[in-house]
N, C-alpha and C positions, 0 to 999 in steps of 0.2 A: 294207471300207474305210469305209463309212458309219458303221457302229457305232463303229469306231475313232475316226473324226473327231468323232463326238458326244462320246465319252468325253474326247477331247482338249480339245474346247471346254469341256466341263464342268470338266475339270481346270484349264484356264486361268482359268475363272471362279472356281473354288474358291480357286485360288492368289491371284487378285486380291482376292477377298473376304477371305481370310485376311490378306493384306497390309494391306488397309484396317482390318481389326480390330486387327491388331498395331500398325499406325501410329496408329490412334485411341487404343489403350491406351497407347502410348508418349507421345502428346500429353497424354492425361489424367494419366499418371504424372508427366510433366514439369511439368504445371500444379500437381499436388499437391505436388511436391517443392520448388516455389518457396516460399521463406520468406514468412511473413505479415508485412505491414508493421509490425504491433505487435511481433513478435518481433525484427525488424531494429532497431526503435527501442530496444528493451530492451538489445540487445547493444551498439548504438552508445553508449547511455548509460553502460553499464559500461565500455566502452572509453574513453569520455571521462573517467570517474572515474579510471581507471588513469593516463591521460595527465596529468591535472591533478596527481595526487599525485606522480607522477614528476618533473614540472617544478618543483613547489614544494619538494620535499625534496632533490633531487640537489645543490643548492648547499650543503646541510648535510653531505654525505657526504665523507669523506676516504679516500684510499687511503694505506695506511701501508707504508713500506719501512724495514727495520731492518738494521743491521749489528752483528755481535757477534764476539768473539774466542774461538776454541776452542783449548784447550791440547791439543797432541798429544804423545804419547810418541815417543821416538826408535826408529827401526826397528832390530830386531836381525837377526842372521843368519837367512836364510830357511829354514834347516833345522837339524836337530840335528847335533851334532858327529859322532855315530856314522854319520850319513848321508853325511859328506864322504869322498870317495875318500882312501884312506890316504896317497897320495903328496902330498895337499894339506894334510893335517891340521896339520902342524907348519910349514907355509910361512907366514912372517910377512907376506909380500906379499898372500897370499890373504886372511888375516884383516883386514889393513889395508884392503883393497878394500871389503869388506862393512861394516866399521865406519865407513867414510866415506860410506856410502849412507844418510844420515840425512834424515828428513823434517823440514820446518820445525817449530820448536817451537810456533808459533802459526799458526792458519789463520783467515782472515776468512770468516764465514758471513753470507749474506743471507737475509732473510725478508720476508714480505709479509702483509698483512691489510687489514682495513677498520676504519672507525670513524665516529663522527658527532659533530658539534659540538652542545653543549648550552647554551652561554652566550656572550654578547657578549665576555666576558673571555678566551675562547679555550680553554675546557675541552672536552676530547674524550673520549668513552667508547669503549673497545675491550675485547678479551679480555686477561687477564693473560698467557695463553700466547703472544700475538702479540708482546709487548714484553719478555718475560722475558729477562734477561741481555743486553739490547741495549745496545751502547755508543753507537750513533747511531740516532736516529729522525727520519724526515722524513715530513711529511704533505703529500700532493698534493691540492689542491683542484680543484673543477670549473672554476674560472676560470683555471687554469693556474699558479697560485702553488705554489711549493714552500717549505714552512715547517718549520723545525726544531722538534722537540717534546721535552719532558722528562717523566719519569714523576713525577706528584704522589704516587701511591701505588697499590698493588696488593692485591687480595684473592684469592689463589689458590684459597681454599676455594669461592668462588662464581665464579671465573674472570672477575673484573671488574677493569679498570684505568682510571685517570683520567690523562690527559695534559694538559700545558699547552703551547699553541702560543706560539712566540716573537713572532709578530706577531698583532695583534688587530683590524686595520682591516677594516671592511666584512664582518664575519662574520655568517652567518645561522644561528641555532640551530634545531635540530629541536624540534618540539613533542612532549612526552612524554604518553602516554595512560595509561589505567587497565587493566592486564592482568587485573585481577580480573573485568572485564566481558566478557572474550573468551569466546566460545562455540565449541564444535566445529562446524565447517561455515562459519565466518566467512571471507570473502575476506581475503587478506593479500598484501602485496608484500615481497619481500626485496631489499635493495640492498647493493652492495659491489663488490669487485674480484676475482671468481673467476679463478684462473689468471693474475692480473695484468691482466685485461680491466677497465679502470676504468669506474666508474659503470654497472654492469650492473644491470638491473631484471628480476626474475622474479616470477611470480604463482602463487598456489595457495590452499589453504585451511588452517585449523587442523584437523589430523587427530585430535589427542587432547590432553588436558591431564594434568598430574601425572605425566609420564614420568620415569623414572630410568634412563638408559642406562648407569650405572656409570662416569661420568667422574670424579666426586668424591664426598665423603661426604654432602653435602647437596644433594639434587636434587629439583626439582619443575618440570621443564621443559615448555614447550609443544612439541608435535610438529607439523610442517608438511610438506606435499609441495611447497611452493615450492622451486625448485631452489637448493640451497646446495652450493657446491663449495669446495675449498681456495682460500683467499684471501678468502672471504666472512666468515671469522671476525671478529667485532667489529662487523660491519655491523648495521643496524637491520632489524627486522621491523615492518611498518607495517600499520595498519588502513586501511580505505577513507576515513577522515577525514584521512589523512596523519599520524597520530600514532604515535610509537614505542611499540610494546607489548612489544618484546623485543629481546634482543641475540643474534644468530646465533652459535652457538658450536661445533656439532659435527654430523656426519652419521653415519648408520649405513650402511655400504657394504662390499661385498665387493671392489669394484674400486678403491676409493680415490676414486671420483667419485660423482656424483649417482645414487642408487638410489631416490629418492622419499621418503626419510625424513631429515628434518633436525630438529635440536633447538635451541631458543631459550630463553634465560634470561628469564623474565617481568620486565618493567621494574619492577614493584612490588617484587619480590625484590631486583633489582639496586640500586634506590634506597637500600635499607638500607646497602649497602656504599658507594655513591657519596657519600651525605651524610657518612658518617664519614670517608671518605678526604679529601674536600674540607675538612672541618673539622679533622681531626687527622692526616691522612696515613696512617692505619692503621684497621683494623676490629677492634672488640671485640664478642664475643658472650657471651651468658649461658650458663650451664652447669648442668645438673641432675644429671648423673652416673648415668644409668640405661641399661640395655639394654632395648629394647622390641621387641615383635613383634605382628603382626596375629593375630587369632583366627579360626580356621575354625569351621565349624558344630559339629564334635565338641568343640572346646575350649569354645565357648560353652555347649554342653549340659552339659559336665562342671562348669562353674562356675555353671550355673543362670542364665545371662544371657539375657534375652529381647531386650534392646535391640540394635540393629544398629550400635552405636558403642562406643568405648572401645578402649584399647590395653593389652596385657598386659606387665607388668614381668617380665623374665626375669633381669636382673642389677641389682644395686645396688653401685656402686663404693664402696669403703671410704673413709671420711672425706669423702664428697661431700655436697653440699647435700641430696640425696635421702635419704641415710642419716641425716643429722642431723635431718631433718624427720620421720623415722619410717616412710618408705616401705620396704616389704619385697618381695622377689621373690614373685610371685603376686598382687600388687595389680593392679587394673585401673583406670587413670586414665580417668575419664569426662569431667571438665572441668578446664581449667587457666586461671586468670585470667579466669573467667567465660565462656570459650569452650568449646564442645563439641568433644571430641577423637574423630575417627573413624578416623584412620590414623596410623601412626608419623610420616609426613612432616608431618602437620598439627601434631602435638605438637612436633616439631623446629622447625617454622616459628614456632610461637607462642613457644617458650622463647627462641630465639636472638635475637629482636628486642627482648626485654625488657632492662631495665637491671640489670646485676649489683649485688649488695649491697642489693637491695630485696626485700621480702617479698611473696609472691603466694599467693593461695588456690588450692586444688585439691580436687576431689572424687574419692575413690577407692572402689572396691568391694572389700571384703575379707570373705571367708567369708560372702558373701551379704548383707552390710550396707554401706550407704554411710557413708563417714566424710569429714569435712571436715578437711583438713590445711593447714598454712601452711609455706611453704618460702622461705628466703632464698637466692637464686641467687648463684653466684660467677662469676667471669670464666673463660671457656673457656681451658684451657692451650693455648699455641701448638702443642705437640707432639701434641695430642689428635687421634686418628683412630679409625675403626672398628676398624682392624687392631690398634691399640695398646691398645684398651680391655680391661682385665682387672679384673674385680670382686674377684678374690681377692688383694688386696695383702698380706695378713698371712700370711706363711709360717710353718708350724708344723713343729717338729722332732719326728720320730717315728722310732723305730728300725725298721728293716726286719725283718719277721718272716714266717714261713710262715703262710699263711692258706688254709684249705680252701675249695674252691668249693662253693657250694650252689645247688641247682636251684629255681627258682620256676616250677613247672609252669603256673600260671595265666597268667603273662606270656609263657612260652616263652623264658626266658633262664636262664643260669647266672651267678651273681654271686659276688663276694668283696669283703671290706672293702678299701678303699684304704689304702695305706701309703706311706711316703716313697719307697721304692724304685720302686714301680709308678708313683707320681705323677711321678717323675723320668723314667721311661721314656716316659710319655705327654706329657711337656712341660707338666705342670701345676704351679702353685704350691700349690694346695690339697692337703691330705693327709688330708681326711676326706670320707667319702661311701662309696658302694657302686659298684664298677666292674663293668660287664658284661663277662664273659669269653667267652661264646658265646651265639648266638641261634639258635633253632629256625626254620628257613626257612619253616615253615608255621604259626608261632605268631602271636599278636596283636602281639608286639613287632616282628616283621619287617614286618608290614603297615604300621606307622607309621614305618618307616625306622630303627629302633634297630639299632645295630651294636656289635660288641665294641670296648671302649676308651672308650665313653661312661660317664660317672659319673652315677649317680642321686643327686641332692642333696636333692630334696624330693618328697613325695607330697602334692599339693594345697598347703596352706600349712604342712605339717609337715616340718621338716628331719629328714633321716636320716643318721646317721653310722656306722651298723653294719647288718649283715644283719638282726639281731634287730629293730632299729628299723624297718627297711624292711618286714619281715614284719608287725609290729604295725600299721603305718600302712595296709598293704594290707588287713588284716583289717577295719579300720574303714571301708574304701571298698567300692565295688561295681563289679566289672569288667563286670557286665551293663549298668549305667548309664554307665560310663566313668570311668576314673581319670586324673587329671592328674599327669604326672610332669615334674619339672624335671631336664633332663639337661645335663651340661656337658662341654666338651672344650677343647682348647687354642685353638680358634677362637671360643669364646664359649659362650653358654647359650641354651636355648630350652625352651619347654613343649611337650609332646605329650600328646594325649588317646588313651588306649589302652583298648580294650574287647573283650570276647569277641563 
């Protein structure tokens, strides 16, 4: 009993000591978990900045409601005649019943979005897709006013629209910032009316710059993780100075709601459209008329380019400013109008904001030598899109003829000369070149993604119109160092670097 009692006392003491240790550790951990005063002050300061920006800018935000008319087709019988029971097929009352079940010819549709005031005169910026086809537009202000608005002009290519408010008393314009100064990691606030919840503010950072989510032809968006949802479209993205640095336009989402990825039109890019809409009611862009692509390491090595900038010309549209200035497929544009060109988007951005019918200088690399050219830009056609771009405007008539296939063992392909019949089957306007008819799965061509149906139009800067010309050009090149091929399809043209 004594021994047991001693152990028991020891156990109690041990338990008590452990409790004290644990309790002490808990107190110490609790003390360590307490935020430091300096950290609290920093968070409060940031919170104060968010609060001040929100209070100052919300009076400039508008919630936009639209109504439009949708034309509907009349309803037909809900099934085929053969599916009708035979004893009803010739019954006039049966047919008359379904013919009278007609939907209305017109249906009113409602939409919503956001926008922000940019002038005392009542100009409002939003997305063009928010007000497209709208018959009625009403802007709801933070002070409770409901003001009718009309469209001054739209630019669907950049998804920017300018509205005019019918009343202009006591309006507070938002301040526009400089989106070129934005850096990845900067704090930002998004404002708008997601899901109709007016004057909502969310916070996040700039996640990336120069994004192209595939919304339209010309894209150089800011990416943010500030919550953007349906209804936010057209609202502003703000820096911590309360300046508009972008127009919220889209999200990347599997659910249709916020997934942490939103896209914003940089305000500097939008200003190009806004200024022209305010002045002229429409937007005009300059046009060069080339297809361009980025260059990977293999292509750069094939061209002997050490610089990490420049864009490769893969297409030159017939009768375009580019063709008239002497640009050819295979040229690398290094500079345009005195600005260094490092990506296709950079070149597009430089060209489109220039004035049509004026001459501009550019520097190109051709066959290893730099050349200075001058080009007079034209106005971009209204119908121009990436999908409609076709560099082969001149159709050639050529009789269909049987052509034997020839194997190019070095490339791992079989080819034959292109003729009018094959071109028609492939949906091509061009009728000259060498078409790939088969590809060795383990050959060099397969490794760079060449497939049957592609047309080889050039080897380096040398055009090829026949198998013999292709063979001769390949003999002058070196597969060990890498050979540059221009291949074309109905979807466009691109250069590939192929080597053993």
